DRENDO-1510 file (C-alpha; in Angstrom, 1 decimal, always signed):
<recs>
REC; n; res; u; v; w
REC; 1; MET; -83.2; +75.9; +270.5 .
REC; 2; ASP; -84.3; +73.9; +273.5 .
REC; 3; LEU; -87.4; +71.9; +272.3 .
REC; 4; THR; -89.0; +72.4; +275.7 .
REC; 5; TYR; -89.7; +76.0; +274.7 .
REC; 6; ARG; -91.9; +74.9; +271.7 .
REC; 7; SER; -95.5; +73.9; +271.6 .
REC; 8; ALA; -96.7; +70.3; +272.0 .
REC; 9; SER; -97.6; +70.3; +268.3 .
REC; 10; GLU; -94.1; +71.4; +267.3 .
REC; 11; GLN; -92.5; +68.9; +269.7 .
REC; 12; MET; -94.6; +66.1; +268.0 .
REC; 13; GLN; -93.4; +67.3; +264.6 .
REC; 14; ALA; -89.8; +67.1; +265.9 .
REC; 15; LEU; -90.4; +63.6; +267.2 .
REC; 16; ASN; -92.0; +62.5; +263.9 .
REC; 17; GLN; -89.1; +64.0; +261.9 .
REC; 18; ARG; -86.5; +62.3; +264.1 .
REC; 19; GLU; -85.0; +65.6; +265.2 .
REC; 20; VAL; -85.2; +64.3; +268.7 .
REC; 21; SER; -86.0; +61.0; +270.4 .
REC; 22; SER; -88.7; +60.6; +273.0 .
REC; 23; ARG; -86.1; +59.5; +275.5 .
REC; 24; GLU; -84.1; +62.7; +274.9 .
REC; 25; LEU; -87.1; +64.9; +275.2 .
REC; 26; THR; -88.4; +63.1; +278.3 .
REC; 27; SER; -85.0; +63.4; +279.9 .
REC; 28; ALA; -85.0; +67.2; +279.2 .
REC; 29; TYR; -88.3; +67.6; +281.0 .
REC; 30; LEU; -87.2; +65.5; +283.9 .
REC; 31; GLU; -84.0; +67.6; +284.2 .
REC; 32; ARG; -86.0; +70.8; +284.0 .
REC; 33; ILE; -88.5; +69.8; +286.7 .
REC; 34; ASP; -85.6; +68.9; +288.9 .
REC; 35; ARG; -83.8; +72.2; +288.3 .
REC; 36; HIS; -86.9; +74.3; +288.9 .
REC; 37; GLN; -88.5; +73.0; +292.0 .
REC; 38; GLU; -89.4; +76.5; +293.1 .
REC; 39; TYR; -92.6; +76.2; +290.9 .
REC; 40; ASN; -93.8; +73.2; +292.9 .
REC; 41; ALA; -96.0; +72.3; +290.0 .
REC; 42; VAL; -95.1; +68.6; +289.3 .
REC; 43; VAL; -95.4; +67.0; +292.7 .
REC; 44; THR; -95.1; +63.3; +291.9 .
REC; 45; LEU; -92.6; +62.1; +289.3 .
REC; 46; ASP; -92.4; +58.7; +287.5 .
REC; 47; GLY; -88.9; +59.2; +286.1 .
REC; 48; ASP; -88.1; +55.5; +285.6 .
REC; 49; GLY; -91.5; +54.7; +284.2 .
REC; 50; ALA; -91.4; +57.7; +281.9 .
REC; 51; LEU; -88.0; +56.9; +280.5 .
REC; 52; ALA; -89.1; +53.3; +279.9 .
REC; 53; ALA; -92.2; +54.5; +278.1 .
REC; 54; ALA; -90.2; +56.9; +276.0 .
REC; 55; ALA; -87.7; +54.2; +275.0 .
REC; 56; ALA; -90.7; +52.0; +274.0 .
REC; 57; ALA; -92.1; +54.9; +271.9 .
REC; 58; ASP; -88.7; +55.3; +270.2 .
REC; 59; ARG; -88.6; +51.6; +269.3 .
REC; 60; ARG; -92.1; +51.8; +268.0 .
REC; 61; ARG; -91.3; +54.7; +265.8 .
REC; 62; ALA; -88.1; +53.1; +264.5 .
REC; 63; ALA; -90.2; +50.0; +263.5 .
REC; 64; GLY; -92.4; +52.2; +261.4 .
REC; 65; ARG; -95.4; +52.1; +263.7 .
REC; 66; ALA; -95.6; +55.8; +264.5 .
REC; 67; ASP; -99.3; +55.9; +264.0 .
REC; 68; ALA; -100.3; +57.1; +267.5 .
REC; 69; THR; -101.3; +60.8; +267.9 .
REC; 70; LEU; -99.0; +61.6; +270.9 .
REC; 71; LEU; -96.4; +58.9; +270.4 .
REC; 72; GLY; -93.4; +59.7; +272.6 .
REC; 73; LEU; -94.7; +63.1; +273.8 .
REC; 74; PRO; -94.0; +63.7; +277.6 .
REC; 75; VAL; -97.1; +65.0; +279.4 .
REC; 76; THR; -98.3; +65.5; +282.9 .
REC; 77; VAL; -101.8; +65.0; +284.4 .
REC; 78; LYS; -103.5; +66.6; +287.4 .
REC; 79; ASP; -103.2; +64.7; +290.6 .
REC; 80; ALA; -107.0; +64.3; +290.7 .
REC; 81; LEU; -106.8; +61.8; +287.9 .
REC; 82; GLU; -106.0; +58.2; +288.9 .
REC; 83; THR; -102.8; +56.7; +287.4 .
REC; 84; GLU; -102.2; +53.0; +287.6 .
REC; 85; GLY; -99.2; +52.2; +289.9 .
REC; 86; LEU; -98.5; +55.9; +290.5 .
REC; 87; ARG; -99.6; +57.8; +293.6 .
REC; 88; THR; -102.8; +59.8; +293.3 .
REC; 89; THR; -103.6; +62.0; +296.3 .
REC; 90; CYS; -105.8; +64.9; +295.0 .
REC; 91; GLY; -103.9; +66.9; +297.6 .
REC; 92; SER; -105.6; +65.1; +300.5 .
REC; 93; MET; -103.8; +63.6; +303.5 .
REC; 94; ASP; -106.5; +60.9; +303.5 .
REC; 95; LEU; -105.1; +59.7; +300.2 .
REC; 96; VAL; -101.4; +60.0; +300.9 .
REC; 97; GLY; -100.9; +56.3; +300.3 .
REC; 98; HIS; -103.4; +55.8; +297.4 .
REC; 99; VAL; -101.8; +54.0; +294.5 .
REC; 100; PRO; -104.6; +53.1; +292.0 .
REC; 101; GLY; -104.7; +49.8; +290.3 .
REC; 102; ARG; -106.3; +51.3; +287.2 .
REC; 103; ASP; -105.9; +54.5; +285.1 .
REC; 104; ALA; -108.7; +57.0; +284.9 .
REC; 105; ASP; -110.3; +56.7; +281.5 .
REC; 106; ALA; -108.8; +59.9; +280.2 .
REC; 107; VAL; -105.3; +58.8; +281.3 .
REC; 108; ALA; -105.8; +55.5; +279.6 .
REC; 109; ARG; -106.6; +57.5; +276.4 .
REC; 110; LEU; -103.4; +59.4; +276.7 .
REC; 111; ARG; -101.4; +56.2; +277.1 .
REC; 112; ALA; -103.2; +54.6; +274.2 .
REC; 113; ALA; -102.2; +57.6; +272.0 .
REC; 114; GLY; -98.6; +57.0; +272.9 .
REC; 115; ALA; -98.1; +59.8; +275.5 .
REC; 116; VAL; -95.4; +59.4; +278.1 .
REC; 117; ILE; -96.8; +60.2; +281.6 .
REC; 118; VAL; -94.0; +62.1; +283.4 .
REC; 119; GLY; -95.8; +62.9; +286.6 .
REC; 120; LYS; -98.7; +64.4; +288.4 .
REC; 121; THR; -99.4; +68.1; +288.9 .
REC; 122; ASN; -100.4; +69.8; +292.2 .
REC; 123; THR; -104.1; +70.6; +293.1 .
REC; 124; ALA; -106.1; +72.0; +295.9 .
REC; 125; PRO; -107.2; +69.5; +298.5 .
REC; 126; MET; -110.0; +67.4; +296.8 .
REC; 127; CYS; -110.2; +70.1; +294.2 .
REC; 128; GLN; -112.1; +72.3; +296.6 .
REC; 129; ASP; -110.3; +75.7; +296.3 .
REC; 130; ILE; -109.5; +78.2; +293.6 .
REC; 131; GLN; -105.8; +78.5; +294.5 .
REC; 132; THR; -103.4; +75.5; +294.7 .
REC; 133; SER; -102.1; +74.6; +298.1 .
REC; 134; ASN; -102.4; +71.5; +300.2 .
REC; 135; PRO; -100.8; +70.0; +303.4 .
REC; 136; LEU; -99.0; +67.3; +301.3 .
REC; 137; PHE; -97.1; +69.3; +298.8 .
REC; 138; GLY; -97.5; +73.0; +299.8 .
REC; 139; THR; -98.3; +75.9; +297.5 .
REC; 140; THR; -97.9; +76.2; +293.7 .
REC; 141; PRO; -97.1; +79.9; +293.0 .
REC; 142; ASN; -97.8; +81.8; +289.8 .
REC; 143; PRO; -94.8; +81.4; +287.4 .
REC; 144; HIS; -95.1; +85.1; +286.5 .
REC; 145; ASP; -95.0; +86.4; +290.1 .
REC; 146; PRO; -94.5; +84.0; +293.1 .
REC; 147; ARG; -96.5; +86.4; +295.4 .
REC; 148; ARG; -99.6; +85.6; +293.3 .
REC; 149; THR; -101.7; +82.5; +293.0 .
REC; 150; ALA; -101.5; +80.1; +290.1 .
REC; 151; GLY; -105.3; +79.6; +290.6 .
REC; 152; GLY; -107.0; +76.4; +291.3 .
REC; 153; SER; -107.8; +73.8; +291.5 .
REC; 154; SER; -105.7; +72.8; +288.4 .
REC; 155; GLY; -103.0; +75.3; +289.4 .
REC; 156; GLY; -100.2; +72.8; +289.1 .
REC; 157; SER; -101.4; +71.9; +285.5 .
REC; 158; ALA; -101.3; +75.5; +284.4 .
REC; 159; ALA; -98.1; +76.4; +286.2 .
REC; 160; ALA; -96.3; +73.4; +284.8 .
REC; 161; VAL; -97.2; +74.3; +281.2 .
REC; 162; ALA; -96.4; +78.0; +281.7 .
REC; 163; ALA; -93.1; +77.3; +283.4 .
REC; 164; LEU; -92.1; +74.8; +280.6 .
REC; 165; LEU; -92.1; +71.8; +282.9 .
REC; 166; SER; -94.6; +70.1; +280.6 .
REC; 167; PRO; -95.9; +70.8; +277.1 .
REC; 168; LEU; -99.4; +69.5; +277.8 .
REC; 169; ASP; -101.4; +68.6; +280.8 .
REC; 170; VAL; -104.9; +67.3; +281.4 .
REC; 171; GLY; -106.9; +68.9; +284.2 .
REC; 172; SER; -110.5; +69.1; +285.4 .
REC; 173; ASP; -113.1; +71.9; +285.5 .
REC; 174; LEU; -116.3; +72.3; +287.5 .
REC; 175; ALA; -116.5; +75.9; +288.5 .
REC; 176; GLY; -113.6; +77.0; +286.4 .
REC; 177; SER; -110.8; +74.9; +288.0 .
REC; 178; LEU; -109.1; +74.5; +284.6 .
REC; 179; ARG; -109.8; +77.9; +283.0 .
REC; 180; LEU; -109.0; +80.1; +286.0 .
REC; 181; PRO; -105.4; +78.9; +286.5 .
REC; 182; ALA; -104.8; +78.9; +282.7 .
REC; 183; SER; -105.9; +82.5; +282.5 .
REC; 184; TYR; -103.8; +83.5; +285.5 .
REC; 185; CYS; -100.7; +81.7; +284.2 .
REC; 186; GLY; -101.0; +82.9; +280.6 .
REC; 187; VAL; -101.6; +79.6; +278.8 .
REC; 188; HIS; -104.5; +78.0; +276.8 .
REC; 189; SER; -107.2; +75.7; +278.2 .
REC; 190; LEU; -110.3; +74.0; +277.0 .
REC; 191; ARG; -113.3; +72.9; +279.2 .
REC; 192; THR; -114.7; +70.3; +276.8 .
REC; 193; SER; -118.4; +69.9; +276.1 .
REC; 194; TYR; -120.0; +68.0; +279.0 .
REC; 195; GLY; -120.0; +64.3; +278.3 .
REC; 196; ILE; -117.5; +64.0; +275.5 .
REC; 197; VAL; -114.5; +63.1; +277.7 .
REC; 198; PRO; -115.2; +60.3; +280.3 .
REC; 199; THR; -114.6; +61.4; +283.9 .
REC; 200; ARG; -114.4; +58.0; +285.6 .
REC; 201; GLY; -111.3; +57.9; +287.8 .
REC; 202; HIS; -111.5; +61.6; +288.8 .
REC; 203; ILE; -111.2; +62.4; +292.5 .
REC; 204; PRO; -113.4; +63.6; +294.0 .
REC; 205; ARG; -115.6; +61.4; +294.1 .
REC; 206; PRO; -113.7; +58.9; +296.3 .
REC; 207; PRO; -111.5; +56.3; +294.7 .
REC; 208; GLU; -113.3; +53.5; +292.9 .
REC; 209; TRP; -116.5; +55.5; +292.5 .
REC; 210; LEU; -118.0; +55.2; +289.0 .
REC; 211; THR; -119.9; +58.5; +289.1 .
REC; 212; THR; -118.8; +62.1; +289.5 .
REC; 213; SER; -120.3; +65.6; +289.5 .
REC; 214; ASP; -122.9; +66.4; +286.9 .
REC; 215; MET; -121.0; +69.5; +285.9 .
REC; 216; LEU; -117.5; +68.2; +285.9 .
REC; 217; ALA; -115.6; +68.2; +282.6 .
REC; 218; LEU; -112.0; +67.3; +281.7 .
REC; 219; GLY; -109.8; +69.1; +279.3 .
REC; 220; PRO; -106.3; +70.1; +278.2 .
REC; 221; VAL; -104.0; +72.9; +279.3 .
REC; 222; ALA; -101.4; +73.8; +276.6 .
REC; 223; ARG; -99.4; +76.6; +275.0 .
REC; 224; SER; -101.5; +77.1; +271.8 .
REC; 225; ALA; -104.9; +76.6; +270.4 .
REC; 226; THR; -103.4; +74.0; +268.0 .
REC; 227; ASP; -102.2; +72.0; +271.0 .
REC; 228; LEU; -105.8; +72.1; +272.4 .
REC; 229; ASP; -107.0; +70.5; +269.2 .
REC; 230; LEU; -104.2; +67.9; +269.3 .
REC; 231; ALA; -105.3; +66.9; +272.8 .
REC; 232; LEU; -109.0; +66.9; +271.9 .
REC; 233; GLN; -108.4; +64.3; +269.2 .
REC; 234; VAL; -107.1; +62.0; +271.9 .
REC; 235; LEU; -109.5; +62.7; +274.8 .
REC; 236; ALA; -112.9; +63.0; +273.2 .
REC; 237; GLY; -115.0; +60.0; +272.5 .
REC; 238; PRO; -117.7; +57.8; +274.1 .
REC; 239; SER; -116.9; +56.2; +277.5 .
REC; 240; PRO; -115.8; +52.6; +277.4 .
REC; 241; ASP; -119.3; +51.6; +278.5 .
REC; 242; HIS; -120.8; +53.2; +275.3 .
REC; 243; SER; -118.0; +52.6; +272.8 .
REC; 244; ALA; -119.5; +49.4; +271.5 .
REC; 245; ALA; -122.2; +51.3; +269.7 .
REC; 246; TRP; -121.6; +55.1; +270.0 .
REC; 247; ARG; -119.3; +57.2; +267.9 .
REC; 248; LEU; -118.4; +60.8; +268.4 .
REC; 249; ALA; -117.9; +63.0; +265.3 .
REC; 250; LEU; -117.5; +66.6; +266.6 .
REC; 251; PRO; -118.6; +69.2; +264.0 .
REC; 252; GLU; -115.9; +71.0; +262.0 .
REC; 253; PRO; -115.4; +74.7; +262.7 .
REC; 254; ARG; -118.4; +76.8; +261.5 .
REC; 255; HIS; -116.3; +79.1; +259.4 .
REC; 256; ARG; -112.9; +79.3; +257.8 .
REC; 257; ARG; -112.0; +83.0; +258.2 .
REC; 258; LEU; -112.3; +85.4; +261.1 .
REC; 259; CYS; -114.4; +87.8; +259.1 .
REC; 260; GLU; -117.0; +85.2; +258.7 .
REC; 261; TYR; -117.7; +84.6; +262.4 .
REC; 262; ARG; -120.6; +86.1; +264.3 .
REC; 263; ILE; -119.2; +87.0; +267.7 .
REC; 264; GLY; -120.9; +88.0; +270.8 .
REC; 265; ILE; -119.0; +90.2; +273.3 .
REC; 266; TRP; -119.9; +90.5; +277.0 .
REC; 267; ILE; -117.5; +93.0; +278.4 .
REC; 268; ASP; -118.7; +93.6; +281.9 .
REC; 269; ASP; -121.6; +93.0; +284.2 .
REC; 270; PRO; -122.7; +94.7; +287.5 .
REC; 271; TYR; -123.2; +91.3; +289.1 .
REC; 272; CYS; -119.5; +90.6; +288.7 .
REC; 273; PRO; -117.6; +93.7; +287.6 .
REC; 274; VAL; -114.2; +93.5; +286.0 .
REC; 275; ASP; -111.3; +95.9; +286.4 .
REC; 276; THR; -110.2; +98.7; +284.1 .
REC; 277; GLU; -107.4; +96.7; +282.5 .
REC; 278; THR; -109.7; +93.8; +281.7 .
REC; 279; ARG; -112.4; +96.1; +280.2 .
REC; 280; ALA; -109.7; +97.7; +278.1 .
REC; 281; LEU; -108.6; +94.3; +276.8 .
REC; 282; LEU; -112.2; +93.5; +275.8 .
REC; 283; ASP; -112.6; +96.9; +274.2 .
REC; 284; GLN; -109.4; +96.3; +272.2 .
REC; 285; VAL; -110.5; +92.8; +271.1 .
REC; 286; THR; -113.9; +94.2; +270.0 .
REC; 287; ARG; -112.2; +96.8; +267.8 .
REC; 288; ILE; -109.9; +94.2; +266.3 .
REC; 289; LEU; -112.8; +91.9; +265.5 .
REC; 290; ARG; -114.7; +94.7; +263.9 .
REC; 291; ASP; -111.7; +95.8; +261.8 .
REC; 292; THR; -111.4; +92.2; +260.4 .
REC; 293; GLY; -115.1; +92.4; +259.2 .
REC; 294; ALA; -116.4; +90.0; +261.7 .
REC; 295; HIS; -120.0; +90.6; +262.8 .
REC; 296; VAL; -119.9; +91.7; +266.5 .
REC; 297; ASP; -122.9; +92.0; +268.9 .
REC; 298; ASP; -121.9; +93.5; +272.2 .
REC; 299; THR; -125.4; +94.2; +273.5 .
REC; 300; THR; -127.3; +90.9; +273.4 .
REC; 301; ARG; -127.0; +88.7; +276.5 .
REC; 302; PRO; -127.9; +85.0; +276.5 .
REC; 303; VAL; -128.9; +84.9; +280.2 .
REC; 304; SER; -129.0; +86.9; +283.4 .
REC; 305; MET; -125.6; +86.4; +285.1 .
REC; 306; ALA; -127.2; +86.7; +288.5 .
REC; 307; ASP; -129.9; +84.1; +287.8 .
REC; 308; SER; -127.4; +81.8; +286.2 .
REC; 309; ASP; -124.9; +82.1; +289.0 .
REC; 310; ASN; -127.4; +81.5; +291.8 .
REC; 311; LEU; -128.7; +78.4; +290.0 .
REC; 312; PHE; -125.1; +77.2; +289.5 .
REC; 313; GLN; -124.3; +77.6; +293.2 .
REC; 314; THR; -127.4; +75.7; +294.2 .
REC; 315; LEU; -126.7; +72.7; +292.0 .
REC; 316; MET; -122.9; +72.7; +292.8 .
REC; 317; TYR; -123.6; +72.7; +296.6 .
REC; 318; ALA; -126.2; +70.0; +296.2 .
REC; 319; GLY; -123.9; +67.8; +294.2 .
REC; 320; SER; -121.0; +68.2; +296.6 .
REC; 321; THR; -122.6; +66.2; +299.4 .
REC; 322; ALA; -122.4; +62.8; +297.6 .
REC; 323; SER; -119.3; +61.6; +299.4 .
REC; 324; VAL; -120.0; +63.2; +302.8 .
REC; 325; SER; -120.2; +60.7; +305.7 .
REC; 326; PRO; -123.7; +59.9; +307.0 .
REC; 327; GLU; -122.8; +61.4; +310.4 .
REC; 328; ALA; -121.6; +64.7; +308.9 .
REC; 329; PHE; -124.6; +65.0; +306.6 .
REC; 330; ALA; -126.9; +64.4; +309.5 .
REC; 331; VAL; -125.4; +67.5; +311.2 .
REC; 332; GLU; -125.9; +69.5; +308.0 .
REC; 333; ILE; -129.6; +68.5; +307.9 .
REC; 334; THR; -130.1; +69.6; +311.5 .
REC; 335; ALA; -128.4; +72.9; +310.8 .
REC; 336; ALA; -130.6; +73.5; +307.8 .
REC; 337; GLU; -133.8; +72.6; +309.6 .
REC; 338; ASP; -132.9; +75.1; +312.3 .
REC; 339; LEU; -132.7; +78.0; +309.9 .
REC; 340; ALA; -135.2; +80.8; +310.2 .
REC; 341; PRO; -137.6; +81.0; +307.3 .
REC; 342; ASP; -136.6; +84.6; +306.6 .
REC; 343; ASP; -132.8; +83.9; +306.7 .
REC; 344; HIS; -131.6; +84.5; +303.1 .
REC; 345; SER; -127.9; +84.9; +303.9 .
REC; 346; PRO; -125.3; +83.2; +301.8 .
REC; 347; GLY; -124.7; +80.7; +304.6 .
REC; 348; ALA; -128.4; +79.8; +304.7 .
REC; 349; ALA; -128.5; +79.4; +301.0 .
REC; 350; PHE; -125.5; +77.1; +301.2 .
REC; 351; ARG; -127.1; +74.9; +303.9 .
REC; 352; ARG; -130.4; +74.7; +302.1 .
REC; 353; ALA; -128.8; +73.7; +298.8 .
REC; 354; ARG; -126.6; +71.1; +300.5 .
REC; 355; THR; -129.7; +69.4; +302.0 .
REC; 356; MET; -132.4; +70.0; +299.4 .
REC; 357; ARG; -135.0; +67.3; +298.8 .
REC; 358; HIS; -134.8; +65.4; +295.6 .
REC; 359; ARG; -137.9; +67.1; +294.2 .
REC; 360; ASP; -136.2; +70.5; +294.7 .
REC; 361; TRP; -133.2; +69.3; +292.9 .
REC; 362; LEU; -135.4; +68.1; +290.0 .
REC; 363; LEU; -137.0; +71.6; +289.8 .
REC; 364; ALA; -133.5; +73.2; +289.8 .
REC; 365; ASN; -132.4; +70.8; +287.1 .
REC; 366; GLU; -135.4; +71.7; +285.0 .
REC; 367; GLU; -134.5; +75.4; +285.3 .
REC; 368; ARG; -131.0; +74.5; +284.2 .
REC; 369; HIS; -132.3; +72.9; +281.0 .
REC; 370; ARG; -134.5; +75.9; +280.4 .
REC; 371; LEU; -131.3; +78.0; +280.5 .
REC; 372; ARG; -129.6; +75.5; +278.1 .
REC; 373; SER; -132.5; +76.2; +275.7 .
REC; 374; ARG; -131.9; +79.9; +276.0 .
REC; 375; TRP; -128.2; +79.5; +275.3 .
REC; 376; ALA; -129.0; +77.3; +272.3 .
REC; 377; SER; -131.4; +80.0; +270.9 .
REC; 378; TYR; -128.7; +82.6; +271.4 .
REC; 379; PHE; -126.2; +80.5; +269.4 .
REC; 380; THR; -128.5; +80.3; +266.4 .
REC; 381; GLY; -127.4; +83.9; +265.6 .
REC; 382; ILE; -124.0; +83.9; +267.3 .
REC; 383; ASP; -121.2; +81.5; +266.7 .
REC; 384; ILE; -119.0; +82.2; +269.8 .
REC; 385; LEU; -119.4; +84.5; +272.9 .
REC; 386; ILE; -116.3; +86.2; +274.2 .
REC; 387; THR; -116.2; +87.2; +277.8 .
REC; 388; PRO; -113.6; +88.1; +280.4 .
REC; 389; ALA; -112.1; +84.9; +281.9 .
REC; 390; THR; -111.7; +86.6; +285.3 .
REC; 391; PRO; -112.4; +90.0; +286.9 .
REC; 392; THR; -108.7; +90.7; +287.2 .
REC; 393; ALA; -105.3; +89.2; +286.6 .
REC; 394; ALA; -103.9; +86.8; +289.1 .
REC; 395; VAL; -104.6; +87.9; +292.6 .
REC; 396; PRO; -102.3; +87.7; +295.6 .
REC; 397; ASP; -101.9; +84.2; +297.1 .
REC; 398; GLN; -104.1; +83.9; +300.2 .
REC; 399; THR; -103.1; +80.5; +301.5 .
REC; 400; GLY; -102.5; +81.8; +305.0 .
REC; 401; LEU; -106.0; +83.3; +305.4 .
REC; 402; PRO; -109.1; +81.4; +306.4 .
REC; 403; VAL; -111.5; +81.2; +303.5 .
REC; 404; PRO; -114.1; +83.6; +305.0 .
REC; 405; GLU; -111.4; +86.3; +305.2 .
REC; 406; ARG; -110.3; +86.0; +301.6 .
REC; 407; HIS; -111.3; +88.5; +299.0 .
REC; 408; ILE; -110.2; +90.1; +295.7 .
REC; 409; THR; -109.9; +93.8; +294.8 .
REC; 410; VAL; -111.5; +95.1; +291.6 .
REC; 411; ASP; -110.5; +98.7; +290.9 .
REC; 412; GLY; -110.0; +99.4; +294.6 .
REC; 413; GLN; -113.3; +97.8; +295.6 .
REC; 414; ARG; -113.3; +94.7; +297.8 .
REC; 415; ARG; -115.2; +91.8; +296.2 .
REC; 416; GLY; -116.0; +88.2; +297.1 .
REC; 417; TYR; -113.2; +85.6; +296.9 .
REC; 418; TRP; -115.4; +83.3; +294.8 .
REC; 419; GLU; -116.1; +86.0; +292.2 .
REC; 420; GLN; -112.9; +84.9; +290.5 .
REC; 421; THR; -114.9; +82.1; +288.8 .
REC; 422; THR; -118.3; +83.8; +288.2 .
REC; 423; TRP; -117.7; +84.4; +284.5 .
REC; 424; LEU; -116.4; +80.9; +284.1 .
REC; 425; ALA; -119.4; +79.3; +285.8 .
REC; 426; LEU; -121.7; +80.6; +283.0 .
REC; 427; ALA; -120.5; +77.7; +280.8 .
REC; 428; SER; -120.3; +75.1; +283.6 .
REC; 429; LEU; -123.9; +75.2; +284.6 .
REC; 430; VAL; -125.2; +74.5; +281.1 .
REC; 431; TYR; -122.7; +71.9; +279.8 .
REC; 432; LEU; -121.1; +74.2; +277.2 .
REC; 433; PRO; -117.5; +74.1; +276.0 .
REC; 434; ALA; -115.3; +77.0; +276.8 .
REC; 435; ALA; -111.7; +77.9; +276.2 .
REC; 436; THR; -109.4; +80.5; +277.8 .
REC; 437; ILE; -106.6; +82.1; +275.8 .
REC; 438; PRO; -103.8; +84.5; +276.9 .
REC; 439; ALA; -104.7; +87.8; +275.2 .
REC; 440; GLY; -102.9; +90.6; +276.9 .
REC; 441; THR; -101.1; +91.8; +280.1 .
REC; 442; THR; -101.5; +94.3; +282.9 .
REC; 443; ALA; -99.2; +97.2; +283.6 .
REC; 444; ASP; -97.4; +94.8; +286.0 .
REC; 445; ARG; -96.9; +92.3; +283.1 .
REC; 446; LEU; -99.3; +89.7; +284.4 .
REC; 447; PRO; -101.3; +87.7; +281.9 .
REC; 448; LEU; -104.9; +88.7; +281.1 .
REC; 449; GLY; -107.1; +86.1; +279.5 .
REC; 450; LEU; -110.3; +85.9; +277.5 .
REC; 451; GLN; -113.0; +83.2; +277.7 .
REC; 452; LEU; -114.6; +81.8; +274.5 .
REC; 453; ILE; -118.0; +80.0; +275.0 .
REC; 454; GLY; -119.6; +78.1; +272.2 .
REC; 455; PRO; -122.6; +75.8; +271.6 .
REC; 456; HIS; -122.6; +72.3; +273.0 .
REC; 457; LEU; -120.3; +70.1; +270.9 .
REC; 458; ALA; -118.8; +73.1; +269.1 .
REC; 459; ASP; -115.4; +72.5; +270.7 .
REC; 460; ARG; -113.6; +72.7; +267.3 .
REC; 461; THR; -115.3; +76.0; +266.5 .
REC; 462; ILE; -114.0; +77.4; +269.7 .
REC; 463; ILE; -110.5; +76.2; +269.2 .
REC; 464; HIS; -110.5; +77.5; +265.6 .
REC; 465; LEU; -111.6; +80.9; +266.6 .
REC; 466; ALA; -109.1; +80.9; +269.5 .
REC; 467; ASP; -106.4; +80.3; +267.0 .
REC; 468; LEU; -107.6; +83.0; +264.6 .
REC; 469; LEU; -108.0; +85.5; +267.3 .
REC; 470; THR; -104.6; +84.8; +268.8 .
REC; 471; ARG; -103.0; +85.4; +265.4 .
REC; 472; ASN; -104.8; +88.8; +265.0 .
REC; 473; LEU; -103.9; +90.1; +268.5 .
REC; 474; PRO; -100.9; +92.5; +268.7 .
REC; 475; THR; -97.7; +90.6; +269.0 .
REC; 476; ASP; -96.9; +92.3; +272.3 .
REC; 477; ASN; -100.2; +91.1; +273.8 .
REC; 478; VAL; -99.5; +87.4; +273.2 .
REC; 479; SER; -95.8; +87.2; +273.7 .
REC; 480; ALA; -96.0; +89.0; +277.0 .
REC; 481; ALA; -98.8; +86.8; +278.2 .
REC; 482; HIS; -96.7; +83.7; +277.5 .
REC; 483; ARG; -93.6; +85.2; +279.3 .
REC; 484; HIS; -92.5; +83.4; +282.5 .
REC; 485; ASN; -89.7; +84.1; +285.0 .
REC; 486; VAL; -87.3; +81.4; +283.9 .
REC; 487; ALA; -84.5; +82.7; +281.7 .
REC; 488; PRO; -83.7; +80.6; +278.6 .
REC; 489; GLU; -81.0; +78.0; +279.5 .
</recs>
């Protein structure tokens, strides 16, 4: 069987057992990417560099030095992460010629672990959309239905893994930019606990900046929960600035068996309603968990979704102004000052958040930490919270529409475009780790995903439960969610 159909963990096993060489495996992926350009997921290739790195990995393994976690494994990375000597554009025309002289810290960790960087995956311009299309490379469609979006902004990452163009990718997540496309494309993803994977070298902010958004986290996209753990071993750790003294020892999973877990279920919410098929999936998962003997609480809520989302938007908008030019920001300040005091429209809230005084930001940040405390209290009695990943399966691509005209449809009702990420933003605001897993399909055979949220630094508990839950789902649910529209070759 073509090894490109296997998980990253299985491919690593094949490499370590000498069933295949890194050069052979890398060549297979390069050929597959070339054959299937309709996915438009891998937009910058480093074929020569990848083959050279693969050959070096083979020599290292032959010499008995196969001690690196990802030695010889071909991988891709989101085009928002800087790669030394390899074009990094973040989908922006302004960066069409940007060739970094240094790897992002996360990319450096992949290389140090022996990974072979094959190329860069497509993203929304400057990561600022929840579908993946830009003027440089065009649109990345959903591998399950090209009329639908792959999600964004890490749409290229998720599509590449789903279409078997890459076994593993590293993307970024602020409002759900990693988890949304993973859910839409039927693959696994992990937004890591804030702070455990260094983000220096991620665009935006502009190239060579040392800081980034206070809610940004990096993480893997993969084909299994086991693969998420494999990537976490490589990515997690103190930043280079702190590594002289700090060490990271993530806690082991809280329990061993599914029946031992205490699981919260949040099926729906009037603030961001989900459709009938998504509710049915959550109901099914609730029954499965109860049948295993797990303790299930489907009534307690850690926070108000409305309050959480409003605060998230305030802090996200405030943080997004860091790299705006002084002239453009001056225009925004004037526009905010001209707002009527009784104007509480979404546009007014956006302008006020973008131009808030530092004291107002401090007050909002204090409220964020109060919410963090409420989540921590919730997790004293619950190990993991399961929610919908998105209100619906992948929505139609809306690249041709201006953003104000875009929307989604939930059970026949028109809803806001940005509600695609409302459930995902619950974790982003308060620095929590969250995974998405493919757990079912719609009547149209589109993947449906679940989100698993855990306490800060409980990344391994989330991954463990994701693996156990996947194993207990009906086979048809999981196999269909992984199905793509490329026939075996």
